[in-house]
N, C-alpha and C positions, 0 to 999 in steps of 0.2 A: 506491500499498500504505499502510494505517496507521501512522503513528509509534508505538511503546512508550506514549509519553504520552499518546496520544490516545484507547488502549484501554482499557475497562474490565476488570480482570483481577479474574475471581470466586476467593474463597477455595474451599476442596472443601466449607465449612459452608454458604456463602451459595449455592453450585451446588446442593445437596440442598434448603437450604429453598425456594429458589424453581421448582426441579421438584416438590417436595412441593405447594407452593400449585397449578401448573397441574394435578396429577393431580387433586386433592381438587376444584377449582372444575369440570375440565371433564367429570367423571365423578359423576353422582348415587349414590345408595344403589340397592345391585342385590340380584338375589337368584345365587348363582353354586352350583351344586351339582358333588358330586365326594367323592372317598374320603379319609377322614382317614388322615395317617400320619406318626410322628416326632414323635409326641403328647408332650409335656412340661408338666409340672404343678410347678414352682415351691412354695415357703412360702409365695409373695406371693398367691396363690389365681390369679393368673392362669394361662389355656390359652397354650402355642404350637403349632403344628401346620403341616404340610402339607397341601393341599388338593390332587389329583392327579387324572387321568383318566389313558386310554392314553397320552397324546400330552404332556403337560405338567402341570408342578404350578408354585403359587404359593404363598408363607407367609401366615401367616394371626396374628393374635391375638385372643383374647378375653376380656377385662378383666376383673379379679375381679366388679365389679359387677354385670355380665352374666351372669357363669360362673353367678351364685348365686340364678340366676332359671331355672335349665336344670331340666327336669323330668327329665331324663336323663344318666346320664354318658357322655359321649364315650370312645370308643377305637379304637384302632388299627384297620384296615379297614373301619370304619364308613362307608356311603356316608349323606352329610349334605346336607341345603339350608342356606347360608348367606341373611343381607338385612345385608351388608358395605357399606363406606365402602372406597373404594380411599385409602394411605397411605402414609408412605415413612418409612423409619426412617431417620433421617438419618446417624446415629454407623457405620452401615455403609453406606449407599446405597443401600439394596435396597428397592423396592417391596413392598407387603405389603398384606393385607386386615384393616380394621379389624373384628370380627364384630359387630353389635349381636344377631342372636339367631341362634340353632342348632335346628334339626329334624331328626328322621331324616328323609330321602328315601324315596319308592316309595310303596306301598300301606300304609300303615298301618290300625289297625283304624278310625278316623272314615273314610278312606276305600273302605274295603270295606262302612262302614254306608252310606254315602250313594249308592255303588253298587247294595247290596240295596236301600233305599228307592225310588233311583228306577225301579229295576227293577217294582218292586211297583205303584207307584201310575201308571207308565206301561200298565200291565196292566189297572189300572183305569179307565184314562182319563181321567185327572185331567189330562195334557198335550196331549189331544186338540184341535184347532184349531178345532172346532166349538162348542167352550164357551167361547170365547173371543171377550169382546166389544169392540165399537171403542170407542176414544177419541174422549171431545167435541171437536169444533170449537173453541169459542170457551166453554171451564169459566168459571165465576161465579166458583168458590173452587177449592182444591185442597187438598187434605188430606197430610199427610206424614207417616207412622207411622216414628219412628226418635228417637236419641238428642238431646235439647235441647243439649247442649253440643260436638257431635263436628262433623267436620271435614264429614260431610254436609250437613248444616242449611243450613252457612257457603255452600256450594257451591249449592245448591237458589238460597237467597234471594238470591246472586248474580248467579246467568244469570236467576232471573226479573224481579229489580230492571231487569239490562241488556236483556232483549228486551221485558217488559212491565210496567211499575213499577206500574199503577193493577190489577194480578189479584192479591188478598187469597189469603194461606195459612194455613190452619187447621195445627198441630203438636198430634198426638198423643204425647206424650212418653214415651218406654220406656228401657230399659235394652236394648243390643243384643249383649248377650254376659254370661254366667254362667248361674247357677242361675236368675235371675228373669228373663231374658230371654223364654224362651219365652212362658210365660201370661202376660207382659204385652203381646207383640205381639198373641199370639190377641187377647186383652181389647183390645185397641187397637182391632183392624181390627172386632171386632164392634161395639164402641162406634159407631164409624164410621157400620157398615152401618144401626145401628138409628136413629141419630138424621138419618141423610140430608141432614146440614147442607154436604154437598161435593159435587161433580160427578165427581170421579177421586182416585184414593188412591195414592200414592207410599209406596210399603214399602221400607226397605234403610239402607244405612249403608256406611262408609267401608272400605277394602281389611283386608286382614289375613290370617292363616294360619286352616288348615281349620277348627281349631278355634278360632280367633276366630269365624266366619264360622256356627258350629255350629245357631247359633237359628235361621239362615234355610234350614239343610239338616233340619229339625225337620217331623214328620210333622205335628203338631196345627199348625204352623202354613201348611203347604201347603193341609190342607183348609180352614181358616179361609180363606187367599186364594179358593179354589174354592168357596167358599159365598157369597163375598161379592158382592151385588147391583152395587155399585160396579165400575167398572173401574178395574183393578188395576195400576199399574205397579213391575214390582219394577226395584231400583236396588242390588242388593249388589255391593260390591268393585269393584276396577278390570274393563279388558275381560275380563283374562284367567281370573279369577273367574266361575266359572257354580256356581250353587246350584240346589236343586230349589224354592225360594220363585221363582226365573228363570223354570223350566221350567213352572209351573203358574198364572202370573201373564198377563193380558190380555196384556201386552207387556212385553219387557225391556227395559233401557237399561243400556248397557254400564257408566256410571257414576252417582252421584246427579244428575251436571251434565245429563248427557245427557238423563235423565227429565224435569228442569225445562226442556229444550230441547225434549224431544216434546210436553208440553203448554200449554205457552206460546202463545198467539197468533201469526200471522204481523204484525212492526209495519210491513210494506213501504210501507204507505199511509200513515202518520202517517209515516215517514221518508222521504217524497216531499214530502210537506209543506214539513216542514223542513228539508230538504234543506241550502239555503243556511247556515242557521244551525248544521247538524251539521257542515257543511263547515269554516267558522271556528271553533267548538266544539272539532273533532276534532284542527287543526291546532293551537290554544294547549294542549289536554289532552295533545298529543304530544309537545310543546316542553316541556311540564311536567315530564311521565314522563319522558321520556329524562332531562331534569337528575335528577330525583331519583334515578332509575335509577343514572344514572352516580356520580351522588354515592354513592349505598346500596354499588353495587358495592364504590366505593372504601373505603365504610368497613368492607365485610365482609372486604377483604381483609386491611385495618390489624387487623382484630380477629381475622381468622383466623393470622395470623403472630404474634400477640402474648398470645393465648389460652392461660391457663395450663395448660387439662387436657393441651392436648398436648404442654408441655414434663414435664406430671406421668406420663403413658404414657409418655414415652420414659425419663425416670430412671427407673421404675420397670423398663422393661425389660430398661435398661443395670443396675441393680443386680441384676435375675436375674441374668443372665449374669457380672458379679464373682463374683458370688457361687459360681455354679458353679466359675469358673477357682480361687478360692480354696481348695475344698473338693478341687478336682484337684491342687493343689498340695502342700496339706496330705497329700495321701494318699502323693501321688509321696516326699515328703520324708521322710514315714517309714519306706517302701520303701528307700529307699537307707538310711535310717541302720540299717536292719537288717541289710542286707548288709554295709555298710561293718562293721560288729560283729561278723559272721561272718568274715569275711577276718579281721581282725585274729586272732579266735580260733585259729584255720587256721594262720597262720604262726606264733604260739604254740606250736602245738600239734607242727608238724614242725621248730622251733628248738631249741636250747637253752634255757629261759625263763630262767635265771640272770642275764645278761650285758644280756638283750633287755630284763626287766623294770626293772632299774636305768636306762635311758636312756630308756626309754617310760612309766615309769610316770605323769608327769605327764599325759602326752598321755591316756594310758588312765585315770588317774583323770577328767580334765576331760569326757571323752569318755562313761564312764558318770555322770557327773552330769549331762549332759547328758539321757543318753537316759533317765536316773532320772526327773529333772524332767518330761519330755515323755512318759514312760509313765503317770505320777500324774495329770498333767493328763487325759490319753487316758480314765485309769481314772475318774476324777471324771465326766469326760463321760457315758463310757457306763453309769455308776452312774447318771447324771440320765436319761439315756435308759430305761433299764430300769424303773428306780421309776415314769416315767411309764407304761412300759408295761404295770409292775405294777396300778396303780390303775385303767388302761383295762381289763385285765382282770379286775381284781378287779368292777369295776362292770359285767361282762356274767358272771361265774360265776353257773351254776346253784346255788351253795352257797347264795347271796342267795335267790334266791329258794323254796328249802327250807326258808331259815331264818323264812319269814312263814307256814309252814303249807303248803306244798304236798308232794308226795311225788313220786317216780321210780318207778314199777313196773316189773318186769321178772319172768319166769319165776322159779323159785326156782333152778334149774339153768341158767341161759342168761344174756346179757347182753344180747338184745335188749330196746327197750323196748318196752313196750304202750301202745299208742296208744286203742284200740276194746277196749270191753268184751265184743265178740264172738271177738277174737282165742284169748282163754282160755276153758278148758272150765270147767263146773261140777266142783267137788272139785279143781280143780290146785292145787296150792301156788305160791304168786307172793311175790317179795320186794316190801316196800317201803320205800325207800331217805329218811329223813326229815332233816330239819337235825340232828339228834343222834340216831343209831344207824340199826337197820335191822329192821323186823317182817317175822313168817314168820308169811303166813296162806293160808289153804284158802279157796276161793271157795264158798261155797254157793248164788250165782243170778245172776241178771243182772237191771239194771235198765234198760228201751227207754226210758228218757227222757234230756232231755239232761245 
């Protein structure tokens, strides 16, 4: 058995830091789906909530810089999908998910549009295997329609350099998401088809959400691929991502790297002639890469343990907790003081006050002064809040709109607001409330224009 002096004894903080490092290194960025509950929105702008399913739950944090990018505001009961990292909140020793992105789960508008377009194009025969062309066995040049700065082109170039370095590629640079992506991709496919300067075409990008991949689910892109006389390999997203472009292309690759693998020639003949040199080179590279990888891993672990962003997130989460505890403590103390004053008042009413007042006057005066000071401070804080709400309300008040020359039209004897000219009959009396005063008018006719 080890002696006490021979054992390394962790502090709780050291243990939590070690566990966090193990979790973050062992588990990559992942997608998790579940239902939101216990949603908290502190003043810091961070979001804290529980993600649960029928049998389990996990705590989650979405920090302010990510929360500001959300298109919709999450709420308790929402079924969502998170892209998140595993983390550990060291002060409590609880593991949690640090969310990078949040989106509604299930069939949304984009998913329904995807299904409708897929069914329509399938009915037209765009996915029919009879229309698909065979890929060239030994292409002289490969064309790539993708972003010139994205991960997809780096992966393709990397694979081609590894498998067949002498095979040239021609990049048709396009935007792969956003309003300009669809026309740019269509134009690039048509240009490659007209020039006939490559033997096959890869059309693709890296992974992303359904919204990120929307350009490759567009009908115009699908028809451009179908009309292209060049063999087209679609390589959009990750293996689990399936787009309209994948279905209409001559062949679908799970990833951009897989597309490059599919189109690059077989280098086995060259490999046999260079086998001896390759073995020696491989050993040398493996040793160097192993050494460099170990060094990089050590540096990554050191950097991860000392990264200021992690400390800032922990401190921000701790600050939110302390803020909530302080608010609860102030509220409880105020209620307790109010109960104390009530009990003193009841005792004074139940007993002869004259001798009691002499003995307790100093105590009561001190209590009243503290209470008065606390009330004044509370009133000042509440006044500040009310004034802020008043300014907000004033900025949203319809009176400001009326002051700019607009009017609210109502029936003369009713409170409803008239939204359409057709809702009021010719000859009917109406009231028009202006910025200053009200007009009583009678409808002489309808203008059918806007």
